[in-house]
Rosetta silent file (secondary structure, phi, psi, omega in degrees, C-alpha in Angstrom):
SEQUENCE: MTKQRVILDANILYGSFSRDLLLSLFAAGMYEAKWTEKITQEWVGHLLENNKNTTQEKLTRTIRLMNAIPPAALVSHYEQFIEQVTIPDKDDRHVVAAAIACGAQKILTWNLGDFPNKILKIFGVQAESPDAFIYELLLASPVEVIKIFKDLRMGFKAPPVSVDGFFERLNKNNFKLTAKFLERYKELL
SCORE:     score description
SCORE:     0.000 S_00000001
   1 L     0.000  130.811  178.370  -43.160    5.991   -0.002 S_00000001
   2 L   -78.624  134.838  178.561  -40.628    8.077    1.907 S_00000001
   3 L   -75.594  143.143  177.028  -37.078    6.777    1.783 S_00000001
   4 L   -67.937  139.812  173.277  -35.419    5.961    5.072 S_00000001
   5 E  -102.858  127.222 -168.724  -32.757    8.386    6.199 S_00000001
   6 E  -135.138  132.415  172.688  -29.878    6.485    7.769 S_00000001
   7 E   -86.264  130.974  175.315  -26.619    7.450    9.480 S_00000001
   8 E   -97.713  116.622  178.113  -23.699    5.211    8.481 S_00000001
   9 L   -69.820  159.168 -177.223  -21.341    4.667   11.412 S_00000001
  10 H   -57.512  -37.155 -176.766  -17.593    4.703   10.778 S_00000001
  11 H   -68.626  -18.765  175.406  -17.279    0.921   11.184 S_00000001
  12 H   -78.270  -39.671 -177.731  -19.667    0.456    8.244 S_00000001
  13 H   -80.128  -20.113 -178.812  -17.661    2.747    5.984 S_00000001
  14 H   -60.730  -47.624 -178.051  -14.311    1.291    7.107 S_00000001
  15 L   -80.884  126.439 -175.262  -14.774   -1.983    5.214 S_00000001
  16 H   -62.538  -35.515 -178.184  -14.670   -1.508    1.445 S_00000001
  17 H   -68.778  -48.249  178.679  -17.195   -4.283    0.765 S_00000001
  18 H   -64.979  -37.193  176.921  -19.848   -3.007    3.189 S_00000001
  19 H   -61.532  -46.340  179.584  -19.134    0.540    1.990 S_00000001
  20 H   -61.102  -44.946  179.836  -19.607   -0.560   -1.646 S_00000001
  21 H   -59.319  -52.727 -174.039  -22.875   -2.384   -0.870 S_00000001
  22 H   -70.413  -37.501  178.859  -24.420    0.457    1.081 S_00000001
  23 H   -72.089  -31.094  175.750  -23.236    3.266   -1.167 S_00000001
  24 H   -64.553  -41.963  177.774  -24.474    1.416   -4.265 S_00000001
  25 H   -66.491  -38.661  177.327  -27.924    1.178   -2.688 S_00000001
  26 H   -64.757  -48.822 -178.433  -27.771    4.854   -1.707 S_00000001
  27 H   -61.793  -29.470  179.223  -26.650    5.970   -5.180 S_00000001
  28 L   -83.722   -2.028  176.348  -29.524    3.966   -6.686 S_00000001
  29 L    84.560   18.078 -179.490  -32.011    5.811   -4.470 S_00000001
  30 L   -75.699  -22.794  177.221  -33.014    2.899   -2.234 S_00000001
  31 L  -163.757  174.941  179.574  -32.488    4.984    0.905 S_00000001
  32 E  -112.852  112.876 -179.930  -30.834    8.238    1.981 S_00000001
  33 E   -87.762  146.783  177.453  -27.404    7.841    3.593 S_00000001
  34 E  -138.423  149.273  173.048  -25.916   10.394    5.951 S_00000001
  35 E  -158.302  174.693  179.529  -22.565   10.829    7.683 S_00000001
  36 L  -120.852  168.487  173.274  -20.420   13.615    9.106 S_00000001
  37 H   -59.843  -37.542 -179.404  -16.889   14.843    8.559 S_00000001
  38 H   -65.458  -41.754  176.380  -16.062   13.363   11.977 S_00000001
  39 H   -61.582  -43.961  178.441  -17.389    9.938   10.945 S_00000001
  40 H   -60.857  -47.265  179.246  -15.328   10.195    7.748 S_00000001
  41 H   -59.388  -36.484 -178.419  -12.183   11.176    9.673 S_00000001
  42 H   -65.721  -51.998 -177.090  -12.715    8.232   12.007 S_00000001
  43 H   -70.712  -36.199  179.060  -12.939    5.487    9.364 S_00000001
  44 H   -65.521  -44.389  179.199  -10.243    7.040    7.174 S_00000001
  45 H   -59.356  -44.982  179.124   -7.858    7.388   10.125 S_00000001
  46 H   -66.579  -38.270 -179.730   -8.343    3.755   11.156 S_00000001
  47 H   -66.601  -43.450  177.837   -7.971    2.527    7.585 S_00000001
  48 H   -64.090  -35.703 -179.574   -4.718    4.441    7.054 S_00000001
  49 H   -71.625  -37.710 -172.327   -3.437    3.150   10.377 S_00000001
  50 H   -98.332  -16.442 -176.100   -4.389   -0.500    9.782 S_00000001
  51 L  -126.464  102.174 -176.186   -3.909   -0.968    6.047 S_00000001
  52 L   -69.219  -15.417  178.099   -0.491   -0.044    4.695 S_00000001
  53 L   -83.638   -9.560  179.950   -1.702   -0.563    1.083 S_00000001
  54 L   -90.589  137.417  179.025   -4.195    2.276    1.426 S_00000001
  55 L  -115.676  156.175  176.668   -3.076    5.779    0.559 S_00000001
  56 H   -59.516  -36.794 -179.276   -4.512    9.153    1.489 S_00000001
  57 H   -62.169  -45.661  178.096   -4.850    9.910   -2.240 S_00000001
  58 H   -60.556  -44.670 -177.534   -7.074    6.845   -2.839 S_00000001
  59 H   -69.519  -34.544  176.867   -9.205    7.671    0.160 S_00000001
  60 H   -61.788  -42.022  176.898   -9.509   11.331   -0.831 S_00000001
  61 H   -63.584  -45.107  178.782  -10.905   10.197   -4.187 S_00000001
  62 H   -58.615  -46.199 -179.506  -13.296    7.766   -2.448 S_00000001
  63 H   -63.496  -41.856  178.995  -14.526   10.501   -0.104 S_00000001
  64 H   -60.530  -44.653  178.947  -15.001   12.925   -2.989 S_00000001
  65 H   -65.702  -41.377  177.797  -17.083   10.345   -4.863 S_00000001
  66 H   -59.867  -47.750 -176.491  -19.102    9.508   -1.737 S_00000001
  67 H   -70.678  -13.323  179.617  -19.850   13.147   -1.037 S_00000001
  68 L   -88.092   -9.608 -179.680  -20.952   13.672   -4.658 S_00000001
  69 L   -71.549  124.690  177.613  -23.825   11.160   -4.407 S_00000001
  70 L   -84.026  152.314   -7.431  -27.115   13.072   -4.304 S_00000001
  71 L   -72.865  161.088 -175.918  -28.824   14.026   -2.107 S_00000001
  72 L   -50.937  131.311 -174.970  -25.987   15.526   -0.074 S_00000001
  73 L   -94.946  -22.749 -174.356  -24.975   13.108    2.669 S_00000001
  74 E   -70.134  128.382  177.277  -22.881   15.329    4.922 S_00000001
  75 L  -101.345  133.057  175.309  -24.576   16.342    8.164 S_00000001
  76 L  -128.639  175.493  178.414  -23.460   19.519    9.887 S_00000001
  77 L    58.361   38.721  178.574  -24.701   21.537   12.878 S_00000001
  78 L  -101.618  -16.047 -173.135  -25.149   18.400   14.985 S_00000001
  79 H   -56.684  -31.263 -178.476  -22.745   19.360   17.794 S_00000001
  80 H   -62.139  -19.473 -178.031  -25.517   21.100   19.748 S_00000001
  81 H   -95.095  -11.737 -174.139  -27.141   17.706   20.419 S_00000001
  82 H   -56.232  -45.459 -176.647  -24.066   15.835   21.684 S_00000001
  83 H   -66.521  -18.822  179.429  -24.538   16.761   25.343 S_00000001
  84 H   -79.703  -11.856 -172.430  -28.131   15.447   25.265 S_00000001
  85 L  -101.320  126.768  174.801  -26.924   11.938   24.413 S_00000001
  86 L  -124.164  106.750  178.221  -25.919    9.395   27.052 S_00000001
  87 L  -133.357  165.495 -175.380  -24.799    6.066   25.594 S_00000001
  88 L   -53.436  -43.795  179.612  -22.221    3.460   26.698 S_00000001
  89 L  -101.128  103.227 -176.926  -19.419    4.741   24.456 S_00000001
  90 H   -55.949  -31.117 -178.815  -19.147    8.470   25.058 S_00000001
  91 H   -70.396  -11.717  179.362  -17.053    8.805   21.885 S_00000001
  92 H   -98.682    2.987 -178.828  -20.064    7.715   19.781 S_00000001
  93 H   -59.813  -32.471 -179.661  -22.419   10.442   20.995 S_00000001
  94 H   -62.675  -29.078  179.567  -21.658   12.482   17.865 S_00000001
  95 H   -67.934  -45.764  177.945  -23.192    9.723   15.711 S_00000001
  96 H   -65.444  -41.163  178.858  -26.488    9.914   17.600 S_00000001
  97 H   -59.879  -39.361  177.811  -26.308   13.721   17.541 S_00000001
  98 H   -65.124  -39.801  177.970  -25.941   13.604   13.747 S_00000001
  99 H   -61.725  -42.823  178.453  -28.988   11.318   13.526 S_00000001
 100 H   -62.742  -47.348 -175.554  -30.996   13.799   15.593 S_00000001
 101 H   -61.162  -36.486 -175.884  -29.801   16.775   13.538 S_00000001
 102 H  -101.445   -0.687  179.593  -30.754   15.278   10.173 S_00000001
 103 L    73.444   32.306  178.895  -33.875   13.405   11.260 S_00000001
 104 L   -70.524  144.907  176.277  -32.459    9.945   10.562 S_00000001
 105 L   -87.788  -26.008 -174.635  -34.609    6.969   11.494 S_00000001
 106 E  -139.205  155.485  168.000  -31.685    4.561   11.869 S_00000001
 107 E  -117.578  120.288  175.745  -28.002    4.310   12.676 S_00000001
 108 E   -90.727  125.967 -177.775  -26.307    1.450   10.828 S_00000001
 109 L  -155.846  153.273  170.677  -23.481   -0.019   12.867 S_00000001
 110 L   -86.362  -17.109 -177.327  -21.795   -3.301   13.647 S_00000001
 111 L   -97.612   66.446 -176.288  -21.451   -2.116   17.276 S_00000001
 112 H   -61.470  -31.881  179.290  -25.092   -2.428   18.309 S_00000001
 113 H   -63.467  -23.698  179.086  -24.132   -2.610   22.001 S_00000001
 114 H   -80.464  -11.510 -176.274  -22.791    0.946   21.797 S_00000001
 115 L  -130.607   72.724 -176.971  -26.183    2.242   20.636 S_00000001
 116 L   -62.701  127.052 -177.428  -28.914    0.817   22.924 S_00000001
 117 H   -64.313  -27.480  178.738  -32.297    1.132   21.253 S_00000001
 118 H   -66.700  -25.604  174.598  -34.028    1.818   24.583 S_00000001
 119 H   -85.653  -44.319 -176.422  -31.999    5.049   24.743 S_00000001
 120 H   -62.898  -31.452 -177.028  -32.145    5.848   21.021 S_00000001
 121 H   -63.417  -23.054  174.888  -35.932    5.587   20.868 S_00000001
 122 H   -58.086  -33.664 -177.985  -36.096    8.753   22.997 S_00000001
 123 H   -97.942    5.499 -179.894  -34.678   10.517   19.939 S_00000001
 124 L    73.846   28.951 -176.603  -36.801    8.623   17.409 S_00000001
 125 L  -127.550  153.474  172.059  -33.819    6.618   16.178 S_00000001
 126 E  -136.554  148.209  176.531  -32.910    2.938   16.217 S_00000001
 127 E   -92.581  143.478 -178.540  -29.625    1.111   15.720 S_00000001
 128 E  -150.125  149.312  175.183  -29.508   -1.722   13.218 S_00000001
 129 L   -74.416  152.117  177.217  -26.882   -3.897   11.613 S_00000001
 130 H   -63.623  -28.777  178.104  -26.240   -3.258    7.920 S_00000001
 131 H   -64.799  -48.057  179.027  -27.145   -6.890    7.261 S_00000001
 132 H   -63.011  -38.159  179.733  -30.619   -6.493    8.798 S_00000001
 133 H   -63.863  -47.676  179.914  -31.067   -3.204    6.930 S_00000001
 134 H   -66.024  -37.662  176.626  -30.199   -4.691    3.534 S_00000001
 135 H   -57.809  -43.558  177.590  -32.374   -7.704    4.297 S_00000001
 136 H   -62.398  -41.016  177.266  -35.316   -5.315    4.863 S_00000001
 137 H   -63.670  -39.084  177.822  -34.564   -3.582    1.552 S_00000001
 138 H   -63.949  -41.349  178.675  -34.503   -6.978   -0.168 S_00000001
 139 H   -63.078  -40.186 -176.773  -37.871   -7.903    1.323 S_00000001
 140 H   -77.450  -36.888 -174.192  -39.378   -4.597    0.177 S_00000001
 141 L  -144.099   64.915 -174.092  -37.763   -4.373   -3.293 S_00000001
 142 H   -59.058  -43.553 -176.447  -36.032   -7.636   -4.219 S_00000001
 143 H   -62.049  -45.962 -177.931  -35.804   -7.029   -7.979 S_00000001
 144 H   -65.172  -45.625 -177.889  -34.274   -3.571   -7.596 S_00000001
 145 H   -66.361  -42.239  179.748  -31.757   -4.579   -4.908 S_00000001
 146 H   -61.952  -41.138  177.619  -30.676   -7.704   -6.779 S_00000001
 147 H   -62.390  -42.250  178.751  -30.073   -5.633   -9.927 S_00000001
 148 H   -61.204  -44.158 -179.790  -27.977   -3.143   -7.941 S_00000001
 149 H   -68.477  -35.573  176.350  -25.920   -5.983   -6.465 S_00000001
 150 H   -63.843  -46.157  178.363  -25.476   -7.606   -9.875 S_00000001
 151 H   -60.161  -41.208  177.508  -24.240   -4.293  -11.300 S_00000001
 152 H   -61.915  -48.988 -179.095  -21.895   -3.916   -8.332 S_00000001
 153 H   -59.924  -43.214 -179.327  -20.550   -7.462   -8.741 S_00000001
 154 H   -67.987  -23.024 -179.838  -20.047   -6.971  -12.475 S_00000001
 155 H   -77.712  -16.894  177.232  -18.196   -3.719  -11.749 S_00000001
 156 L   -72.419  115.026 -175.139  -15.458   -5.488   -9.815 S_00000001
 157 E  -113.817  -26.390 -174.736  -12.672   -5.754  -12.392 S_00000001
 158 L  -128.878   83.447   -1.766   -9.422   -6.107  -10.482 S_00000001
 159 L   -88.733  164.314  174.167  -10.009   -8.945   -9.842 S_00000001
 160 E   -64.438  154.427 -178.596  -13.435   -9.853  -11.246 S_00000001
 161 L  -119.158  120.809  176.702  -15.843  -11.371   -8.732 S_00000001
 162 L   -73.565  170.752  175.912  -17.858  -14.474   -9.586 S_00000001
 163 H   -60.561  -45.616  178.386  -21.318  -15.067   -8.134 S_00000001
 164 H   -62.599  -38.323  176.804  -19.795  -17.556   -5.693 S_00000001
 165 H   -63.510  -36.577  177.216  -17.090  -15.011   -4.857 S_00000001
 166 H   -64.175  -43.320  177.806  -19.785  -12.417   -4.160 S_00000001
 167 H   -65.451  -37.769  175.898  -21.474  -14.835   -1.729 S_00000001
 168 H   -59.816  -43.950  178.955  -18.116  -15.537   -0.077 S_00000001
 169 H   -64.937  -41.869  177.155  -17.663  -11.806    0.465 S_00000001
 170 H   -56.468  -50.644 -177.563  -21.185  -11.439    1.842 S_00000001
 171 H   -67.282  -41.090  179.562  -20.594  -14.215    4.374 S_00000001
 172 H   -62.841  -30.950 -177.713  -17.059  -13.107    5.256 S_00000001
 173 L   -98.661   19.911  175.181  -18.359   -9.586    5.949 S_00000001
 174 L    67.031   27.594  173.821  -21.255  -10.755    8.181 S_00000001
 175 L   -98.172   57.998 -173.340  -24.036  -10.225    5.646 S_00000001
 176 H   -73.072  -41.314  175.983  -25.480  -13.643    6.461 S_00000001
 177 H   -61.760  -43.751  179.645  -29.198  -12.709    6.296 S_00000001
 178 H   -61.363  -47.004 -179.670  -28.563  -10.997    2.978 S_00000001
 179 H   -62.011  -43.178 -179.408  -26.672  -14.015    1.604 S_00000001
 180 H   -62.046  -43.787  178.442  -29.376  -16.414    2.761 S_00000001
 181 H   -62.216  -44.404 -175.634  -32.095  -14.339    1.077 S_00000001
 182 H   -71.241  -18.461 -178.943  -30.079  -14.021   -2.150 S_00000001
 183 H   -50.946  -42.264 -176.436  -29.402  -17.781   -2.373 S_00000001
 184 L   -73.869  -11.114 -179.828  -32.739  -18.366   -4.107 S_00000001
 185 L  -115.728   19.848 -174.207  -31.912  -15.636   -6.656 S_00000001
 186 H   -51.452  -40.710 -177.182  -28.331  -16.677   -7.315 S_00000001
 187 H   -66.669  -16.415  179.448  -28.850  -16.978  -11.082 S_00000001
 188 H   -88.146  -10.724 -179.024  -29.878  -13.300  -11.211 S_00000001
 189 L   -90.337    0.000    0.000  -26.595  -12.102   -9.718 S_00000001
């Protein structure tokens, strides 16, 4: 089975919890994540602007670790496709262009309205929420995904995260489908 290639929009990478979930699944080989330097600059810039506890040094380390996950996630040479893309938010055309350049099947974003699927299908791409995407991974490989999430939860040390705390984070971060699916497997987390 070929792994899905997916562009992660800046708003997905902005939140540490959604970033941790999706990068853990990527690092475990459940799918192939892609992003660009521009996407990275966008989420990092907003995070530095909005969160005074975040430092450039911490984020530089995070970016270095993200970019070290194989296979290489950074997409380049996508600029040539930008002018071909017409979507509601002109500033997001680079995301679609990156998807075209790397042959991604999906763009994960919380801003689905900015990426209309009737336009994206022309390029062989579809926009999807990260919650729906993870839900699909759970349906296809529940044992593997649950183990990845358990390892992630157990890795939270400062402070530790209980199973109930993990579910609180899922719900708080709009991973409601994922939380609902995982309810029946709570004892495995």
